[in-house]
N, C-alpha and C positions, 0 to 999 in steps of 0.2 A: 678834598677827598676824605671820607669818613671811614675809619676802621673801628669796628665796634664788636662787643661781645655778642656771640650768636644767641638766639633764643634757645637753641640747644647746641650742645657740642657735636662736632663732626670729626671723624677720623679722616683727615685729608693730608696728603703729602705737603709738608711745609715748603713754602717758596720764600726765599730770602729776597725781599724787595728793597732796593736801594733808594735812599733819599726820599722816602715817602713823607707826605704831609700828614701829620697826626693831628686829628681834631678831637679834643676832649668833649665827651658827650655823656649825657645822662642815659642810663639804661634801666628799664622798668620791666619786671615780670610779675604779673598779678592775675590770679583767677579767683574771684569771690564766688561762692556757691551757696545753694540752698541747704547745705548741711550745717547743722548747729555745731560750731567749733570756733576755735581761735583762728581767725583768718590771717593769712600771711601775704606780705608784699616784699619783693626783693628789689632793692634800689642800689645801683652801683655806677661806676664810671667805666668808660671804654678803656682798653688796655693797649699798651704798645706791643709791637711785634715781638714774639718770643716770651712775652710776660705771661706766665701761667697763674699768677696770684690774683685772685679776685680783689678788686678795690671797692669795698662797700662805701656808699654815700652815708657818712656818719653825721649825726647831729641834726638830721632833718626833722621838720615838723610835718607829720603825715596824717591826713584825715580822709575819711570817706563821708561825703555829705549826701543825705537821702532827700528826695523831693518832699517828704513829709516833715522836714525840719530836723530830723535826727542826725547827729554827727557821731561817727565812730573814730576814736583816737587810736593810733597805732604807735607802739613804743618800740624802741630799738632793742633787739635781743639777739645775741649770737650771730651778728652780721646780717640780720634781716629785720623787718618791721612786723610786729605781731600785734593784733588788736588787743586793746586793754581788757575787753570783755568778749565773751563768746557771743556770736550772733550768726544769723543766717539771712541770706538775701530773700526778700519776699516779692511776690509778683505784683505787677502794676505800679511799681515804684522805680524812679530813676536813681541811679547811684553814680556818683562822680568823685574821682580821686583828685585830691589836692596835695601838692608837695611844696614846701618852702625849705630851701637848704639853709645851712648855717651861714652861708655867705649872702643870703638874702634873695637868691633867685627863686622864682615861682613857676610852678608847672601845674597844668590842669588837664584832665582827660575829658573827652566828650561824654555826655550822660549815657549810661548803659542800663538796660532793663533785663530782667530775668527771662531766660528762654523757656520753652515748654518743658515741664517736668516729664520724665519718662521712667520706665522700669526696664531692667535687662535680665536676661538669663544667659547661662553659659552652657554650651554643648561640647562634649568631648567625644571624638571618634578616632578610630584607628585609620591612619592615612599614610600616603606615601608622598614624599617631597624630594625632588631631585634624585630619585632612585633609592631613597632611604625611608625605611618604615619608622613610624613614630605616632605620637598622639597630637592631634590637631584640636586646639581649643578655639571655638567660635563664639562670638558675641551675637546674641539674638535680641532684637528689639523691634517694637512696633508702635507707631504713633497713629491711632485711629483718626486724630484730628488733621493729620497730614500737614502739620505746621512746623515740624522740627527740621528735617532736611539735612542739617549739617552736624557732623559728629567728630569729636576728637577723643583719643583713648590713651590711657596709661594703665600699667599694671604693676603689681608687686607680687613676687613669687618667693615662697619659703619652702625649704626642703630639710628633711631630717637626715642627720649624719650619724652613723655608728662606726666607730673606728674598728678595724679588724683585730687590733691587739689591745686588750684591756691593760691598763697601767695601774698597778696597785702600789708600787714602790718606786721611789726615786733615789738616785745616788747623789750625795753631796760629798765634797772633798773638804776635810778638816785637817788643819795643820796642828800637830801635837808634838812637842819636844823636837822641833826641827824636821819632823817627818810628816808626810801627807798620808792620811788614812781615808779610806772609802767608808762612808756611813750610809746605811739604807734607811730612808725615811718614808713612812706610809703616806700615801696620797689621800687627803681628807675629802676632796670634792669630786664631783662627777666630771670627768674629762673624756669620757667615751661617747656620750650622746650630746649632740649639738644641733643647732638650728641656724641655717644661713638664709638671710633675706637679701634679695636683689630687686632693684627698681628698674623699670624699663627706661630706655633712653631713646631719643629721637622723637619725631613727630609722626603720629599715626592718625589718619583721618579717613573719613568716607562721607559720601553724600548720596542721597536718594533722589536728587533732582531729576534724574533721567528715568526714574521708575514710576509706575502708575500708582503705587502706594508707598507709604513711608515705612517700609519694612527693611530691617538690617539683618544681614548675616555676614559678620565681619571676622576673618581669620586673624585673631589677635596673637596667637602663640603656637608654634610647632616645636615639639620636643622629641628629639631623636630617641628611639627605643633603647639605645645603648647608653644614654645619658644617665649618670649616677643620680641625678636629681630625682629620678623616678623610683629608685631602688627601694627605699624604705617608706617614705610618705612625702607627698608633694601637695602644696596648696598654692593657688593663684587667686588674687583679688583684682578684678578689673574695674576701672572707673571709666564711665562713659560721660563725657561732657557734651551737652547739646549746645552748639555754638550759634551765634548770629552769623549771617552771611559775611559781614565785615570781618569778624574774628576768624572765620574759616579762611577767607581770602588771605588774611595776613599770615596765618600759620602756613597755608599752602604755598604762598610765595616764598616764605623763608625756607621751607623744606626744599622747594624747587631749586633755590640757589645753592643749597648744600649739595643736593644730589647731582647738580650739573657741574660741580667742581669750580664754581665761580669764586670760591673763597681763596684768598691768598694764604691764610693760615687758619687754624681752629679758632683764633681769637678775632678774626677779621672778616666778617661777612660784609657784603655791600649793604647799603642803607635801604631798608624797607619802611615805608611810611606807616606809622601806627596811628593810634588815636589819642596820643598825649602830645601837648605842645607847651612851649615856654610862653608865659605871659610877660616875661621880662624882656625877651629878645625874640621877636617873631621869626628871625632868620636862623635861630639855633635849632639844630637837629636833636630830636629825642628818639632813642631806640627802644622799642618794646610796645606792649599792648596791655591795656587795662580791660580785663574780660570779666563779665558777669555771666555765669552759666549754671544751668541746672545740672546736677550730677546724679548718676545712678551707679550703685556699686553692687558687686556680687562676688562672693568667695565660694570656691569649691575645693574639695580634697580628693585625691586619688593616688594610686601607686601602680607600679609595674604589673603586679599580680592581678589587678582589676581588669586588665586588658589582655594580658598574656599569661594566663594561669598555668599553662603547661611548660613554660619556658623559664630559664634562669636569668635573673637580672644581672647587670654589671655589679661585681662584688664591691669594688671601690673605685674611686676616681684616679687613683695612682697605684703603682705596683709597690707592695709592702713585703719585702723580704728581710727576715731577721738575719743578723750577721754577728759573728763573734768578733768583738773588738778586744785585742790584746791590751794588757795594761801598758805595755811599752808604746803602743800606738796611741792610746789615750793621752799618755804623758807628753808625747811629742806635740800634740795639739794644744798643750798647756790646759788640758781638761775642757777645751772648747766644745768637744763632742757632746758634753752633757747639755749644752745649749741647743744643739741641733738634733739630738737623738734622745730616746727614752729607753730606760732599762726594762727588759721583759723577763729577766731571770738569768741564771748561771748556765743554762743549757744542759745538754745531755751529759750525764756523769759529773755534774757540778764541777766543771773545769775550774781549776784555780788560776788559770792564766789570763782571764779577762771576763767581760760581760757580754751577754747577748743583748743587742739593742736594735731598735728600728728608728727610722727617721721620725721626727716628732709628730708630723702630720698623720702618721700611721697609728699613733697611740693617744695623742693629746689633741682633740679637736678644738680645744680652746686656743690653740696656737694660731688658728686662722678663722675661727667661728665663735659663736656664743653658746654657752650651756644653759642660758636662761630660756625656759619654755615660754614661747609667745602666749600672750593672754588669750588669743583667738584659737589656739591649737586644739585640734580634735584628733584623737588616736583612732 
């Protein structure tokens, strides 16, 4: 019995399986595209039950060999293998992954060819889902050659955060002559405006095999109108991968196993046969798929007011109430409150008994996000 790392993680209730046979196996996740970039390949080992730490396959010799004689070398970096040079997959050429581990085991994929290149557009409409109003983002695509048929999707979303309480000053505690004094220190950096980026999880696919033309309208993302992500500024970039039928079937079967609850734990899907095999041991199981796919990407920006101009958006994602913390209360926490809260002033009448503070996430967005403006950002 093989227990392996899933192609994607799934939130399933963990089942404690007794006396299982654990079979060590290679796992490979790789999608090379026609986008000029440093291509990446993830290679790891299967994991024991309850083990949440990824075990990368270190020290392997990894190459991609092209039918025209070109070889691309991949170097180990940050737990993955990254191409030594930028390159893009070109049409009418076969690409084959070859791996040799430091223990001498060899693995090879079946040759793969680039799928039909496409373009996409994104449509945003006010919609209702499960009785809730929000914004529906749809992917629009059309292949006039009618040769694509199979699609997989990923997205990356970024939204702007503005904390409701500007923090200009912080309190530090300084010990002088055996006494503790409160010192106010100006904040030098921006901690009120941040940008949070999230990546999609799970497998998203569609096919046009049952349609008369290769036209896609795929609902990629629904955002509740009350979601704070829409309040200030929101951006989504969608990637559409045109898949071969074999790659589509592999991902589809993997997703079906996850959705049907056939997993014993998030680290243990059943075995789905991919396109990579061991040349050292023909009976050895290899988990994963080496995919070559054309990719089309599209990014859009919008915000709540673009769709609901007469309504008020959600003010913030959490309740932020300022509160007076007495000096005696602060001292009882051994000044730990300054790690979880931020100073916003001395309050009405400049009370000498303590400080008015809010929870840190209400004033310092860098406590959970990044104040670096993304290179792609448009106001």
